[in-house]
C-alpha positions in Angstrom: -170.9 19.4 -24.8 -172.2 19.3 -28.3 -170.6 22.4 -30.0 -170.7 21.6 -33.7 -171.6 24.7 -35.6 -170.2 28.2 -36.5 -171.9 31.6 -36.5 -171.0 33.7 -39.5 -171.7 37.5 -39.6 -171.2 39.5 -42.8 -170.7 43.2 -41.8 -171.3 44.3 -45.4 -174.8 42.9 -45.6 -175.3 43.0 -41.8 -176.6 39.4 -41.9 -175.7 36.3 -39.9 -176.2 32.6 -40.3 -175.4 29.4 -38.4 -173.7 26.6 -40.3 -172.6 23.1 -39.3 -168.9 22.5 -39.0 -167.8 19.5 -41.2 -167.5 16.4 -38.9 -164.0 15.7 -40.2 -162.9 19.2 -39.4 -164.2 18.8 -35.8 -162.1 15.7 -35.3 -158.9 16.7 -37.1 -158.7 20.3 -36.0 -160.6 20.1 -32.6 -161.6 23.8 -32.2 -159.9 27.0 -31.3 -156.6 27.5 -33.2 -156.9 24.4 -35.4 -160.5 25.0 -36.6 -159.9 28.7 -36.9 -156.8 28.0 -39.1 -158.8 25.6 -41.3 -161.5 28.3 -41.9 -158.9 31.0 -42.5 -157.2 28.8 -45.1 -160.5 28.0 -46.8 -162.0 31.5 -46.8 -159.1 34.0 -47.2 -157.7 34.2 -50.7 -153.9 34.2 -51.2 -152.5 37.6 -51.0 -155.6 39.2 -49.4 -155.1 42.5 -47.7 -155.3 41.9 -44.0 -157.1 45.2 -43.6 -159.4 44.5 -46.5 -162.9 43.0 -46.6 -161.7 39.6 -47.7 -159.9 38.9 -44.5 -161.7 37.0 -41.8 -161.7 37.4 -38.0 -162.7 34.5 -35.9 -163.6 34.5 -32.2 -163.1 30.8 -31.4 -163.9 28.5 -28.5 -163.0 24.9 -27.9 -165.2 21.9 -27.4 -164.8 22.1 -23.7 -164.9 25.9 -23.2 -166.3 26.8 -19.8 -165.5 23.5 -18.2 -161.7 23.1 -18.5 -159.5 23.9 -15.4 -158.3 27.5 -15.0 -159.6 30.6 -16.8 -161.9 30.3 -19.8 -160.2 31.8 -22.9 -161.0 32.5 -26.5 -158.8 32.6 -29.6 -158.8 35.6 -32.0 -157.7 34.3 -35.4 -157.0 36.3 -38.5 -154.4 37.3 -41.1 -152.0 39.7 -39.3 -151.6 43.3 -40.7 -148.3 43.5 -38.9 -146.7 40.3 -40.4 -148.9 39.3 -43.3 -149.0 35.8 -41.8 -151.3 33.7 -39.7 -152.3 35.3 -36.3 -153.8 33.6 -33.3 -154.1 35.6 -30.0 -155.7 34.4 -26.8 -157.5 36.2 -24.0 -159.3 35.3 -20.8 -161.6 37.1 -18.4 -165.4 37.4 -18.4 -165.8 37.8 -22.2 -164.9 34.2 -23.2 -167.1 32.9 -20.3 -170.1 34.8 -21.5 -169.3 34.1 -25.2 -169.4 30.4 -24.4 -172.9 30.9 -22.9 -174.1 33.2 -25.8 -172.9 31.0 -28.7 -175.2 28.1 -28.0 -174.0 25.1 -30.0 -171.5 27.1 -31.9 -167.7 26.9 -31.6 -167.1 30.4 -32.7 -168.1 33.6 -34.4 -166.6 34.3 -37.9 -166.7 37.9 -39.0 -166.4 38.8 -42.7 -166.9 41.9 -44.9 -166.7 45.5 -43.9 -169.4 47.7 -42.4 -170.2 51.1 -44.0 -170.5 52.7 -40.6 -169.1 51.7 -37.2 -171.0 48.8 -35.6 -171.0 46.3 -32.8 -171.9 42.6 -33.1 -174.2 41.3 -30.4 -174.2 37.6 -29.6 -177.0 36.0 -27.5 -179.2 33.0 -27.5 -177.0 31.2 -30.1 -177.5 34.0 -32.6 -175.7 37.1 -33.7 -176.9 40.5 -35.0 -175.3 43.8 -36.0 -176.1 47.2 -34.3 -174.8 50.7 -34.8 -171.8 51.5 -32.6 -173.0 55.0 -31.9 -171.0 57.0 -29.5 -168.7 54.2 -28.4 -166.7 54.7 -31.6 -163.9 56.9 -30.5 -164.0 55.7 -26.9 -161.1 53.9 -25.1 -161.4 50.3 -24.0 -162.5 51.2 -20.4 -165.2 53.5 -21.6 -166.4 51.0 -24.2 -166.6 48.2 -21.7 -168.6 50.5 -19.3 -171.1 51.3 -22.1 -172.4 47.7 -21.9 -172.9 47.1 -18.2 -175.1 44.0 -18.6 -172.8 42.2 -21.0 -169.2 41.2 -21.6 -167.3 43.0 -24.3 -164.3 42.4 -26.6 -163.5 45.8 -28.1 -160.9 48.0 -29.7 -159.6 51.4 -28.5 -158.3 54.4 -30.4 -155.3 52.3 -31.6 -157.5 49.8 -33.3 -159.7 52.5 -34.9 -156.6 54.0 -36.4 -155.3 50.7 -37.6 -152.2 50.5 -35.5 -150.7 47.2 -36.7 -150.2 45.8 -33.2 -153.5 47.0 -31.7 -155.3 44.6 -29.4 -158.8 43.3 -28.7 -159.5 44.2 -25.1 -162.0 43.0 -22.6 -162.8 43.5 -18.9 -162.0 47.2 -19.2 -158.5 46.6 -20.6 -157.5 43.9 -18.0 -157.3 41.2 -20.7 -156.1 41.5 -24.3 -155.8 39.4 -27.4 -152.5 41.1 -28.4 -149.4 41.1 -30.6 -150.1 40.9 -34.3 -152.9 43.5 -34.8 -156.3 41.7 -34.5 -157.6 45.0 -33.2 -156.6 46.7 -36.5 -158.5 44.1 -38.4 -161.6 45.0 -36.3 -160.9 48.7 -36.9 -160.6 48.1 -40.7 -164.0 46.3 -40.6 -165.4 49.2 -38.6 -166.3 46.7 -35.8 -165.9 48.4 -32.5 -166.9 45.5 -30.3 -168.4 42.0 -29.9 -170.9 42.0 -27.1 -171.8 38.7 -25.4 -175.1 39.0 -23.4 -175.8 35.5 -21.9 -174.4 34.2 -18.7 -171.6 31.6 -18.7 -172.6 28.0 -19.1 -172.5 25.7 -16.1 -170.0 22.9 -15.9 -171.7 19.6 -16.9 -172.0 17.2 -14.0 -169.9 14.5 -15.7 -167.0 17.0 -15.8 -167.3 18.6 -12.4 -165.3 16.0 -10.6 -162.6 16.0 -13.3 -162.4 19.8 -13.1 -162.1 19.8 -9.3 -159.3 17.2 -9.5 -157.3 19.1 -12.2 -157.8 22.5 -10.4 -156.4 21.0 -7.2 -153.5 19.3 -9.1 -152.6 22.6 -10.8 -152.8 24.6 -7.6 -150.5 22.1 -5.8 -148.1 21.8 -8.8 -144.9 23.8 -9.5 -146.5 26.2 -11.9 -149.5 26.8 -9.7 -147.4 27.6 -6.7 -145.2 29.9 -8.9 -148.3 31.8 -10.1 -149.7 32.0 -6.6 -146.5 33.5 -5.4 -145.9 36.1 -8.1 -147.9 35.4 -11.2 -145.9 36.1 -14.4 -144.1 39.0 -12.8 -141.5 36.6 -11.4 -140.4 36.1 -15.0 -138.6 39.5 -14.8 -136.4 38.4 -11.9 -135.7 35.0 -13.7 -134.7 36.7 -17.0 -132.4 39.1 -15.2 -130.8 36.3 -13.1 -129.8 34.3 -16.1 -128.7 37.3 -18.2 -131.4 37.3 -20.9 -133.5 40.4 -19.8 -133.4 42.7 -22.8 -132.4 46.1 -21.4 -132.6 49.6 -23.0 -133.4 48.6 -26.5 -131.6 45.2 -26.5 -128.2 46.7 -25.5 -127.7 44.5 -22.4 -129.0 41.3 -20.8 -129.3 42.6 -17.2 -131.0 45.7 -15.7 -129.3 47.6 -12.8 -132.7 48.9 -11.7 -134.3 45.4 -11.3 -135.1 46.0 -7.6 -137.5 48.8 -8.6 -139.5 46.7 -11.1 -139.2 43.1 -10.0 -141.5 40.9 -8.0 -140.9 42.5 -4.6 -141.6 46.0 -6.1 -144.8 44.6 -7.5 -145.9 43.2 -4.1 -145.2 46.5 -2.5 -147.2 48.4 -5.1 -150.2 46.0 -5.2 -153.5 46.9 -3.6 -154.7 43.3 -4.0 -154.9 40.3 -6.3 -157.0 39.8 -9.4 -159.0 36.8 -8.1 -158.2 36.8 -4.3 -160.6 34.0 -3.4 -159.1 31.5 -5.9 -156.5 28.9 -5.1 -154.4 30.6 -7.8 -155.3 34.2 -7.2 -154.1 35.8 -10.5 -152.2 39.0 -11.1 -151.5 41.9 -8.8 -153.9 44.9 -8.9 -152.1 48.3 -8.9 -153.5 51.8 -8.7 -152.2 54.0 -11.4 -153.0 57.4 -12.9 -155.1 55.6 -15.5 -157.1 53.7 -12.8 -156.5 50.2 -11.6 -154.3 48.0 -13.7 -153.2 44.3 -13.6 -149.6 44.4 -15.1 -148.3 41.1 -16.4 -144.7 40.1 -16.7 -144.3 41.7 -20.1 -144.9 45.1 -18.7 -141.9 45.4 -16.4 -139.7 43.5 -18.9 -140.6 45.7 -21.9 -141.8 48.9 -20.4 -139.4 48.8 -17.5 -136.0 47.2 -18.3 -136.5 47.6 -22.0 -136.9 51.4 -21.5 -134.5 51.8 -18.6 -137.3 52.7 -16.2 -136.8 51.5 -12.6 -140.0 52.6 -11.0 -142.8 50.0 -10.8 -145.5 52.7 -10.5 -144.3 54.3 -13.7 -144.2 50.9 -15.4 -147.8 50.1 -14.3 -149.0 53.5 -15.5 -147.4 52.9 -18.9 -149.1 49.5 -19.0 -152.4 51.0 -18.1 -152.0 53.6 -20.9 -151.5 50.7 -23.4 -154.5 48.9 -22.0 -156.8 51.9 -22.4 -155.6 52.7 -25.9 -155.8 49.0 -26.9 -152.1 48.6 -27.9 -149.9 45.6 -27.4 -147.5 46.2 -24.4 -144.5 44.3 -25.9 -144.8 46.0 -29.3 -145.3 49.4 -27.8 -142.3 49.1 -25.5 -140.1 48.0 -28.3 -141.4 51.0 -30.4 -140.5 53.4 -27.7 -137.1 51.7 -27.3 -136.5 52.1 -31.0 -137.3 55.8 -30.8 -135.0 56.3 -27.9 -132.1 54.7 -29.8 -132.9 56.5 -33.0 -133.2 59.8 -31.3 -129.8 59.3 -29.6 -128.3 58.5 -33.1 -129.9 61.7 -34.6 -132.0 59.7 -37.0 -135.2 61.3 -35.7 -136.0 64.4 -33.7 -138.1 63.2 -30.8 -138.2 64.1 -27.1 -137.7 60.5 -25.8 -134.8 58.8 -24.0 -134.3 55.8 -21.8 -135.5 56.3 -18.2 -138.0 59.0 -19.1 -141.5 57.5 -18.3 -143.5 60.6 -19.1 -141.9 60.8 -22.6 -142.6 57.2 -23.1 -146.2 57.6 -22.2 -146.6 60.6 -24.5 -145.1 58.7 -27.4 -147.3 55.7 -26.9 -150.4 58.0 -26.9 -149.1 59.6 -30.2 -148.5 56.2 -31.8 -152.1 55.1 -30.9 -153.4 58.2 -32.7 -150.7 58.3 -35.5 -150.1 61.9 -34.5 -146.9 62.7 -36.3 -144.6 61.1 -38.9 -142.5 59.2 -36.4 -145.5 58.0 -34.5 -147.2 57.1 -37.8 -144.2 55.0 -38.8 -144.0 53.3 -35.4 -147.7 52.5 -35.6 -146.8 50.1 -38.5 -144.1 48.4 -36.4 -140.4 49.0 -35.8 -139.5 47.5 -39.2 -141.6 50.2 -40.9 -139.8 52.8 -38.8 -136.4 51.4 -39.7 -137.3 51.4 -43.4 -138.4 55.0 -43.2 -135.7 56.5 -40.9 -132.9 53.8 -40.8 -131.5 52.2 -37.7 -132.2 48.5 -37.1 -132.2 48.6 -33.3 -134.9 46.2 -32.3 -135.0 42.5 -33.3 -138.0 41.3 -35.1 -139.1 38.0 -36.6 -141.5 38.2 -39.5 -141.8 41.9 -38.6 -143.1 41.2 -35.1 -140.9 42.7 -32.3 -139.3 39.9 -30.2 -140.3 39.8 -26.5 -137.7 40.5 -23.9 -136.2 37.0 -23.5 -132.8 37.5 -25.3 -132.1 34.2 -27.1 -128.3 34.7 -27.0 -128.4 33.1 -23.6 -130.5 30.1 -24.8 -130.1 29.0 -28.4 -133.2 26.9 -28.4 -135.2 30.2 -27.7 -133.7 31.5 -31.0 -135.1 28.5 -32.8 -138.5 29.0 -31.1 -138.6 32.7 -32.2 -137.4 32.0 -35.8 -139.9 29.2 -36.4 -142.9 30.7 -34.6 -145.9 30.7 -36.9 -147.0 34.2 -35.9 -143.7 36.0 -35.7 -141.4 36.8 -32.7 -143.4 35.0 -30.0 -142.3 33.4 -26.7 -145.5 31.5 -26.1 -145.2 28.9 -28.9 -142.3 27.3 -27.1 -140.2 28.6 -24.2 -137.2 26.4 -23.8 -135.2 29.3 -22.2 -136.7 28.2 -18.8 -134.7 25.0 -19.0 -131.8 25.7 -21.4 -130.6 28.7 -19.4 -129.5 26.5 -16.6 -128.0 23.8 -18.9 -126.6 25.8 -21.8 -123.5 23.7 -22.5 -125.2 20.3 -22.0 -127.9 20.8 -24.7 -127.4 19.3 -28.1 -129.0 20.1 -31.4 -131.4 17.2 -30.8 -132.3 18.5 -27.4 -133.1 22.0 -28.8 -135.1 20.7 -31.7 -137.0 18.3 -29.4 -137.9 21.0 -26.9 -139.2 23.3 -29.6 -141.1 20.8 -31.7 -142.7 19.1 -28.7 -144.0 22.4 -27.3 -145.2 23.7 -30.6 -147.2 20.5 -31.3 -148.6 20.3 -27.8 -149.7 23.9 -27.7 -151.3 23.6 -31.1 -153.7 21.0 -29.5 -154.1 22.9 -26.2 -154.9 26.1 -28.0 -157.4 24.2 -30.1 -159.1 23.2 -26.9 -158.5 26.9 -26.0 -157.1 25.8 -22.6 -155.7 28.2 -20.0 -152.0 28.7 -20.8 -150.9 27.6 -17.4 -153.7 25.5 -15.9 -153.8 23.7 -19.2 -150.5 22.0 -18.2 -152.7 19.5 -16.3 -153.7 18.3 -19.8 -150.2 18.0 -21.1 -149.8 14.3 -20.6 -152.7 13.2 -22.8 -153.5 16.6 -24.5 -157.1 16.5 -23.1 -158.0 13.0 -24.2 -159.6 12.1 -20.9 -161.7 15.3 -20.9 -162.8 14.7 -24.5 -163.7 11.1 -23.7 -165.8 12.3 -20.8 -168.1 14.2 -23.3 -168.2 11.3 -25.7 -165.4 12.1 -28.1 -162.9 9.3 -28.1 -159.4 9.7 -29.5 -156.7 7.0 -29.9 -153.6 7.7 -27.8 -151.6 9.2 -30.7 -154.4 10.9 -32.5 -154.2 14.2 -30.6 -150.5 14.3 -31.1 -151.0 13.8 -34.8 -153.5 16.7 -34.6 -150.8 18.9 -33.1 -148.5 18.1 -36.0 -151.3 18.6 -38.5 -152.3 22.0 -37.1 -148.8 23.3 -37.0 -148.2 22.2 -40.6 -151.5 23.6 -41.8 -150.5 27.1 -40.5 -147.1 26.7 -42.2 -149.0 26.0 -45.4 -151.1 29.1 -44.9 -148.0 31.2 -44.4 -146.2 29.5 -47.3 -149.1 30.6 -49.5 -148.4 34.2 -48.3 -144.8 33.9 -49.4 -143.1 32.7 -46.2 -140.3 30.1 -46.4 -136.8 29.6 -45.0 -135.7 33.2 -45.5 -138.5 34.4 -43.2 -137.2 32.2 -40.4 -134.0 34.2 -40.4 -132.9 35.8 -37.1 -132.1 39.5 -36.8 -128.5 40.6 -37.0 -128.4 41.8 -33.4 -128.4 38.2 -32.2 -125.1 37.6 -34.0 -123.4 40.1 -31.8 -122.2 38.9 -28.4 -123.8 40.0 -25.2 -121.3 42.2 -23.3 -122.3 41.8 -19.7 -124.0 39.4 -17.3 -124.1 35.6 -16.9 -124.5 35.2 -20.7 -121.7 37.6 -21.6 -119.9 36.6 -24.8 -122.7 34.5 -26.0 -124.2 35.1 -29.5 -126.1 33.1 -32.1 -123.5 31.6 -34.5 -125.0 32.0 -38.0 -123.7 28.7 -39.4 -124.6 26.8 -36.3 -128.1 28.2 -36.4 -128.5 27.2 -40.0 -127.6 23.6 -39.0 -130.2 23.8 -36.2 -132.8 25.0 -38.6 -132.0 22.1 -41.0 -132.5 19.7 -38.1 -135.8 21.3 -37.2 -137.1 21.1 -40.8 -136.1 17.5 -41.0 -137.9 16.7 -37.7 -141.0 18.4 -39.1 -140.8 16.5 -42.5 -140.2 19.8 -44.3 -137.7 20.4 -47.0 -134.5 22.5 -46.6 -136.4 25.4 -48.1 -138.7 25.4 -45.0 -141.7 24.2 -47.0 -143.7 21.0 -46.2 -143.1 18.1 -48.5 -145.9 16.3 -50.3 -145.1 13.2 -48.3 -145.7 15.1 -45.1 -148.8 16.7 -46.4 -150.1 13.2 -47.3 -149.1 11.7 -44.0 -150.9 14.4 -42.0 -154.1 14.1 -44.2 -153.7 17.6 -45.6 -153.6 16.7 -49.3 -157.1 17.8 -49.9 -156.5 21.1 -48.2 -153.6 22.4 -50.3 -154.6 24.6 -53.2 -152.8 25.6 -56.3 -151.5 28.8 -54.7 -149.7 26.9 -52.0 -146.0 26.0 -52.7 -144.6 22.7 -51.5 -141.0 21.7 -51.1 -139.2 20.4 -54.2 -137.0 18.3 -51.9 -137.5 14.6 -51.4 -138.6 13.5 -48.0 -135.9 14.9 -45.7 -133.5 12.6 -43.9 -134.8 12.3 -40.3 -132.6 12.4 -37.2 -131.8 9.1 -35.7 -134.6 7.7 -33.5 -132.6 8.1 -30.4 -132.6 11.9 -30.9 -135.7 12.5 -33.0 -138.2 14.9 -31.3 -141.1 13.1 -29.7 -144.1 14.2 -27.7 -143.3 12.2 -24.6 
């Protein structure tokens, strides 16, 4: 499909230019996550302020964007203001479709500098230019989207403008978000209100049409496709509760007594329709709320429902819609309110918030988005910042990112996935809980390491193709090799697997340059305490056992016991010319690998 360049826009000078992507980078990093990480490593100096002008924000596509099965997505890539580490967030909807049509031959838009006044960047006809934001600065995400009726928009809301460190980039009027680590705050710091894509989506090339139809049908007929058709990601709530890993009322329990009010059946009753009713996999449930229509995903009832002790799906949907309009991450916002409820009960803060009170939760989320008082201001910087200011470590975080509502005490491999996630507490890098929860006592250290490493490597490639998170499973067996060959890019069978290892290690090197090593892979103390109720009652993360698990993971990665890549691994992955003098490498010799019979593979 011929994407081989990058558009750069400097907001300080309000100029843009197109530049070719080095051919080696295209092959070794593919696009999306991999190529964005390579540019971030190249362009952002060590120790740069994530909210300063030297940070970069990339809106990245992949070489097959617009053609792959499922929903077209884009990757937002930057240095996170929440964690200080690498951040990649993904979002679908109409914006990435039209961005793919607007970028021409480019794989992405790279934004640098800082505007003196609020602006928007308009992308069309393979070019980009800067315009004043005007009255949309100050608008919420729904209002901002509506201000550009003939285009698709990726924008920030009030939370991004006020630099809330988990603010999102929203599109489709808040239905889709690039969330978690604060890419919206990076936009706000740059005074960039929105990126506007004006051209229509590209058509699927004829040579790929038959391949897409076959993969779409295979996905719809497969286990994941049928699962999504039945209940979208909302069924995750019932699953997590069933196996006892649904974090409830600020991580105090693993099951929620009010599940019937927020689970999949409650969602079906509340729904007025499906997101894409004519598709074979129809997407999420549309729900009417006081904020307008909303499409709540599984994270909403898990974090804003069970996590806050709220057993009414309509209330949960309204809270989710509030987050969507303000442009704030649902998982982080729910954890922030849960922290406040526990801190208030412990008399650490004076706030009118408690578990089960939906209106108080909504008020606090709105105050956080506007940094309206000292408690809200602290929570806008994350629960770690609030704990530092007021005391009370109630909510588990990894690298300062609040952990999603899958409690890893019921699945130890999930603890490893959280700890080693390259962007902080994230359940999308690897999600072994879905298998280990039903085979807890049968899984060995090798099984756990294999599950996590395999998923992290594979997703590094699929997110470089910027494939749909779920429909992309049809590419899992060859990591898109057949698709790439169809457009004239041939890879050897193991070459894309090597790319996955390379991209994961490249991001580790970026994070190492920012001061992250083994100590930052530590799990929060709450996971060392046993769960008290449910199917996983009595289970906890044994600290010594976890350290051995981490050793095995590092050995499988070719990293030293300090959590840093070794020079041998850097050489093996063709990263030696990437590493700069600010990047520490392990002083260990090449680590002893696990026996071949148990070594993680990509099979």
